C-alpha positions in Angstrom: -25.4 -22.9 4.2 -22.8 -23.1 1.5 -20.3 -20.6 0.1 -22.2 -20.3 -2.4 -25.6 -19.8 -0.8 -24.2 -17.2 1.8 -22.5 -15.2 -1.2 -26.1 -15.1 -2.4 -27.6 -13.8 0.9 -25.3 -11.3 1.1 -26.0 -9.9 -2.2 -22.1 -10.7 -3.3 -22.4 -12.2 -6.7 -23.1 -10.1 -10.0 -22.6 -13.0 -12.4 -21.4 -16.2 -12.5 -20.0 -18.8 -15.4 -21.7 -22.0 -13.8 -24.1 -20.9 -10.9 -24.7 -24.8 -10.6 -21.7 -26.3 -11.3 -19.4 -24.3 -8.6 -21.6 -24.8 -6.1 -21.4 -28.6 -6.7 -17.8 -28.0 -7.1 -17.4 -26.5 -3.5 -19.5 -28.9 -1.6 -17.6 -31.5 -3.0 -14.2 -30.6 -2.2 -11.7 -28.2 -0.9 -11.1 -26.1 -3.8 -8.1 -23.3 -5.0 -9.2 -20.3 -6.2 -7.7 -16.4 -6.8 -8.0 -13.0 -7.7 -5.7 -10.3 -9.0 -4.5 -6.7 -8.0 -2.2 -4.7 -10.5 0.8 -2.7 -8.9 -0.9 0.5 -10.1 -0.8 1.9 -6.8 1.1 1.5 -3.6 -1.8 0.9 -1.9 -5.4 -0.6 -1.9 -8.3 1.3 -1.4 -11.6 -0.5 0.1 -13.0 -0.2 -3.1 -10.2 -2.9 -4.1 -10.8 -4.8 -0.4 -14.3 -6.2 -1.5 -13.2 -9.1 -4.1 -10.6 -10.1 -1.8 -13.3 -10.3 0.9 -14.9 -12.8 -1.4 -11.2 -15.3 -1.2 -11.2 -14.3 2.3 -14.9 -15.9 2.8 -13.7 -18.8 0.9 -10.9 -19.2 2.9 -12.5 -19.2 6.2 -14.6 -21.9 4.3 -12.2 -24.6 3.8 -10.8 -23.5 0.6 -7.4 -21.8 -0.3 -7.2 -18.3 -1.7 -4.2 -17.1 -4.0 -3.2 -13.8 -4.7 -1.8 -12.3 -8.0 -0.3 -9.7 -7.8 0.2 -8.1 -11.3 4.1 -7.1 -11.3 3.6 -8.1 -15.3 0.1 -6.8 -16.3 0.5 -3.7 -13.6 2.9 -2.9 -16.5 1.1 -2.7 -19.1 -2.6 -1.4 -17.6 -5.9 -2.8 -17.4 -7.9 -0.9 -19.8 -11.7 -1.7 -17.6 -13.6 0.9 -16.3 -11.4 3.7 -18.0 -12.3 6.0 -20.7 -8.4 6.9 -21.7 -5.0 5.3 -21.8 -3.4 5.0 -18.2 0.0 6.4 -17.7 2.7 3.4 -18.0 5.0 3.3 -14.5 8.4 2.8 -14.6 9.2 -1.3 -13.3 10.8 -0.1 -10.7 7.7 1.4 -9.6 5.9 -1.3 -10.3 7.9 -3.4 -8.1 8.2 -1.2 -5.0 4.1 -1.0 -5.3 3.9 -5.0 -5.7 6.1 -5.0 -2.4 3.7 -2.9 -0.4 0.7 -4.6 -1.9 1.8 -8.1 -0.8 2.5 -6.9 2.5 -1.2 -5.5 3.2 -2.6 -8.6 1.8 -0.3 -10.9 4.0 -1.8 -9.4 6.7 -5.5 -10.0 5.7 -4.8 -13.6 4.6 -2.0 -14.9 6.5 -4.0 -15.0 9.8 -3.5 -17.6 12.9 -5.2 -20.7 12.9 -6.6 -20.1 8.7 -6.4 -22.3 6.3 -3.4 -21.5 3.7 -3.0 -19.0 1.4 -0.7 -18.1 -1.3 0.8 -15.0 -3.1 1.8 -15.4 -6.3 3.9 -12.7 -9.1 2.8 -12.7 -12.5 6.0 -11.5 -13.7 7.9 -14.4 -12.9 6.0 -16.6 -15.8 4.9 -13.6 -18.1 8.3 -12.4 -17.9 10.2 -15.3 -19.7 7.5 -15.0 -22.7 8.9 -14.1 -26.2 7.5 -11.7 -28.7 6.9 -14.6 -31.1 5.9 -17.3 -28.2 3.5 -14.5 -27.3 2.1 -14.6 -30.9 2.6 -18.0 -31.9 1.5 -20.1 -29.0 -1.6 -17.3 -27.1 -2.2 -15.1 -29.6 -3.3 -17.9 -32.2 -6.1 -18.7 -30.1 -7.7 -15.4 -29.8 -9.9 -13.9 -32.3 -10.2 -10.3 -32.9 -13.5 -9.7 -33.2 -14.2 -11.6 -30.2 -12.1 -9.5 -28.1 -13.6 -6.6 -29.9 -16.8 -7.3 -28.8 -16.0 -7.5 -25.0 -17.2 -4.5 -22.7 -14.0 -4.1 -21.2 -12.6 -3.5 -25.0 -15.8 -2.1 -27.0 -16.4 0.9 -24.5 -12.8 1.9 -25.5 -13.8 2.0 -29.2 -15.0 5.3 -29.7 -11.8 7.3 -27.7 -9.3 4.8 -28.5 -7.3 2.3 -27.2 -4.1 1.2 -28.1 -2.4 -2.8 -28.7 -0.9 -2.5 -25.4 -4.2 -2.2 -23.4 -5.8 -4.2 -25.8 -3.8 -7.5 -25.5 -4.4 -7.3 -22.2 -7.8 -9.6 -21.4 -4.6 -12.1 -23.6 -2.5 -11.7 -20.9 -4.9 -12.0 -17.8 -6.1 -14.9 -19.8 -2.2 -16.6 -19.8 -2.6 -15.9 -15.7 -5.6 -17.7 -15.6 -4.3 -21.1 -17.8 -1.3 -21.1 -15.6 -2.7 -21.0 -12.4 -5.2 -23.7 -13.7 -2.3 -26.1 -15.2 0.0 -25.4 -12.7 -1.3 -24.9 -9.1 -5.5 -26.5 -9.6 -6.7 -23.1 -9.3 -10.2 -23.4 -10.7 -12.0 -20.4 -9.8 -11.3 -16.7 -10.5 -13.1 -14.2 -8.7 -13.2 -10.1 -10.1 -15.1 -7.2 -10.0 -18.2 -6.2 -12.5 -15.7 -4.9 -14.7 -13.7 -8.2 -15.0 -16.4 -10.2 -16.6 -15.1 -10.3 -20.0 -11.2 -10.9 -19.0 -12.6 -13.7 -16.8 -14.7 -15.2 -19.5 -11.7 -14.8 -21.8 -10.0 -17.0 -19.7 -12.2 -20.0 -19.4 -12.7 -19.9 -23.2 -8.6 -20.3 -23.3 -8.3 -22.4 -20.8 -10.8 -24.9 -22.6 -8.9 -24.3 -25.8 -6.0 -25.3 -24.2 -7.0 -28.3 -22.1 -10.3 -29.4 -24.0 -13.9 -28.5 -23.2 -14.5 -30.4 -20.0 -11.5 -28.6 -18.0 -13.7 -27.3 -15.0 -12.8 -24.1 -14.4 -15.3 -21.5 -12.9 -15.4 -17.3 -13.0 -17.7 -15.3 -11.0 -17.7 -11.5 -10.2 -19.3 -8.9 -7.5 -21.7 -6.5 -7.7 -21.0 -2.9 -8.8 -20.6 -0.9 -5.2 -22.9 1.7 -4.5 -24.8 3.6 -1.8 -28.5 3.8 -1.7 -28.5 6.9 -2.9 -26.8 5.8 -5.8 -23.9 7.3 -5.3 -20.2 6.0 -5.7 -18.8 4.2 -2.9 -15.4 4.2 -1.0 -14.6 8.0 -1.3 -14.8 10.5 1.8 -14.8 14.1 1.3 -13.6 13.2 -2.4 -10.6 11.0 -1.2 -10.2 7.5 -1.2 -10.6 5.4 1.9 -6.7 3.6 1.3 -6.0 0.6 3.2 -2.4 1.8 4.0 -2.7 3.4 7.8 0.2 6.3 6.7 -2.4 7.2 3.8 -5.9 6.6 5.7 -5.0 6.5 9.3 -6.9 4.0 11.2 -9.2 6.5 13.0 -10.3 8.3 9.8 -10.9 4.8 8.1 -13.0 4.0 11.4 -14.8 7.2 11.0 -15.6 6.7 7.5 -17.7 3.3 8.6 -19.4 4.9 11.7 -20.6 8.1 9.3 -22.4 5.7 6.7 -26.1 6.2 6.3 -28.7 4.0 8.0 -30.1 2.9 4.8 -26.6 1.3 3.7 -25.6 0.0 7.1 -27.4 -3.6 6.9 -26.0 -3.9 3.2 -22.3 -3.0 4.1 -22.5 -5.7 7.3 -23.2 -8.2 4.7 -20.2 -7.2 2.7 -17.5 -6.3 5.1 -18.1 -8.3 8.0 -17.7 -11.9 8.8 -21.0 -11.6 11.0 -23.3 -14.4 10.7 -26.6 -14.0 9.1 -28.8 -14.4 12.4 -26.6 -11.6 14.2 -26.6 -8.8 10.9 -30.7 -9.6 10.9 -30.8 -8.8 14.6 -28.8 -5.5 14.2 -30.7 -4.6 11.0 -33.8 -4.7 13.6 -31.4 -2.9 15.9 -31.1 0.2 13.2 -35.2 -0.2 12.3 -36.2 0.5 15.6 -33.3 2.5 17.0 -31.6 4.5 14.7 -30.5 7.2 16.9 -27.9 4.5 18.5 -26.0 4.0 15.7 -25.4 0.2 16.5 -25.2 -0.8 13.3 -22.6 1.4 12.1 -20.5 1.2 15.5 -20.5 -2.9 14.7 -19.8 -2.1 11.1 -16.9 0.2 11.9 -15.7 -2.0 14.6 -15.4 -5.5 12.4 -13.9 -3.8 9.2 -11.6 -2.0 11.3 -9.9 -4.8 13.2 -10.1 -6.7 10.1 -8.0 -4.0 8.1 -5.8 -2.8 10.6 -5.8 -4.9 13.9 -7.5 -4.7 17.6 -4.8 -2.5 18.7 -5.6 0.4 15.8 -9.5 -0.3 16.4 -9.0 0.7 20.2 -6.8 3.7 19.1 -9.5 5.0 17.0 -12.2 3.9 19.6 -10.5 5.9 22.3 -9.8 8.9 19.7 -13.7 9.1 18.8 -14.8 8.9 22.4 -12.6 11.6 23.6 -13.4 14.0 20.7 -17.2 13.5 21.5 -16.9 14.1 25.2 -14.1 16.6 24.9 -12.1 14.5 27.3 -8.7 14.4 25.2 -6.1 14.8 28.3 -5.9 10.7 28.3 -4.9 10.3 24.3 -1.8 9.0 24.4 1.1 11.3 21.6 0.4 8.0 19.1 -3.4 8.8 19.3 -2.8 12.5 19.3 -0.8 12.6 15.9 -3.2 10.2 14.2 -6.5 11.6 15.5 -5.8 15.6 14.7 -3.9 15.1 11.7 -6.0 16.6 9.2 -7.5 19.1 12.0 -6.3 22.7 11.8 -2.9 22.6 13.4 -0.3 25.8 14.4 2.7 26.0 16.0 3.9 28.1 19.1 6.6 28.9 21.5 7.2 27.4 24.9 7.6 30.2 26.4 4.9 31.4 29.1 2.0 33.5 27.9 -0.9 34.9 29.0 -3.8 32.5 27.5 -5.9 35.1 25.4 -2.8 36.6 23.9 -1.6 33.2 23.4 -4.6 32.1 21.0 -4.3 35.2 19.1 -0.6 34.7 18.5 -1.0 30.5 17.3 -3.5 31.8 15.0 -6.6 30.4 16.6 -8.6 33.7 17.3 -8.4 36.8 15.1 -8.3 39.2 18.0 -7.5 39.7 21.4 -11.2 41.0 22.2 -12.7 37.8 20.9 -9.9 35.7 22.5 -10.9 37.2 25.8 -14.7 36.8 25.3 -14.4 33.2 24.3 -12.2 32.3 27.7 -14.4 34.5 30.0 -17.8 32.5 28.5 -16.4 29.4 29.3 -15.6 28.5 25.6 -12.1 27.4 25.4 -10.7 24.2 26.6 -7.0 23.2 26.7 -6.1 19.4 27.3 -9.8 18.7 28.0 -10.0 21.5 30.8 -12.1 24.4 30.3 -10.6 27.4 31.4 -12.6 30.9 32.0 -10.0 32.9 33.5 -8.5 35.6 31.2 -5.5 36.4 33.4 -4.4 32.2 33.3 -1.3 32.0 32.1 -0.3 29.4 29.8 2.7 27.1 30.2 4.7 24.4 28.7 3.9 22.4 31.5 0.5 22.3 30.6 1.4 20.7 27.3 0.9 16.8 26.8 4.0 15.3 26.3 5.5 18.8 26.8 4.7 18.8 23.1 1.0 19.6 22.1 -2.0 21.7 23.3 -5.6 20.6 22.5 -7.3 23.3 22.2 -11.4 23.1 21.9 -13.2 26.2 20.7 -16.9 25.6 21.6 -18.0 22.3 21.2 -17.0 20.5 17.8 -13.7 23.4 17.0 -10.7 21.4 18.0 -7.0 22.8 17.2 -3.7 21.1 17.7 -1.1 23.4 18.9 2.6 22.1 18.4 5.5 23.9 21.0 7.9 24.5 18.3 11.2 24.9 21.5 
């Protein structure tokens, strides 16, 4: 199956500028293609990841992806999908964000044994333009009426758009032309909201290089869930690729918790499993939804892809430990990751009666209630159920002489850290 046919089967194509021409080109030879990301933040989230998954599929099919970090365009701000002006960042912040995004992209594309890829920063060529060069050599080729008609601009006319953001599509067009002429890039990939920018770039290439210039554009659909809600957030928070912002355990759990109605769609988008395997998993989800086989495989594949095998194993071990209550074998690293967003308390390392200790830490409101919890077998410390109300808890009970994992009932977990 050709790369284009595979993308169509996965539902990963929204629009193409020349579907037949692009399919013929990709079947005839290995091509170079690109997608850009602006360093407006210090990490991508999973919504940003979708077009780069397309680049990765092209890479696995023998083509060469080029990632453009928008060190220049990121200092301006893309008006796409926004109802108001973006707050401009300092160049120092933009440069630091670019450094972090470069690291993330390298981990995604630079895997052993895979076809080469390249990362470039558009600050390299856009920063060399003078104002007069920009106006004479580039601005002259862009018709304001055409620019105003683009969805990316038209959607902002009622609320207003600055000249700065208005010129963004010119800068992105310069990028496409530069990559086409200097690096033989023939395809730009982007989100659905980038269609106007991509087609502007293609028009500019043909103005500069002639109407026969062979260049193409492809966009991906806007990702939504089966219920119509926006994809990519959990409890109102974005799911980041940076493990410091979203731990691999939280990342894994996000995918585990997807609905049955979405899981096959997400397997097509976010994994590199072949058609036959995805169909088989879909059948299993339909026949035995309680096993959550699709969610488990989805979480496994995408967590391994983004964070690596070790992080995946940590996430799986934390998940299993919290489900069974057997937390005693968790490492210090796994505890810190798995309990990062759970209720946390501090306690002295001095020996103390367990019911009193539960009240002093703040886990239980009263001693009477604490004694009832303990005597009824509702309290576990580091995976061990304790029903003796006279039990004395000591530093020796702590994992690594530092942590107590307290479980109250079946689902309530608390992390207690010793302060001395």
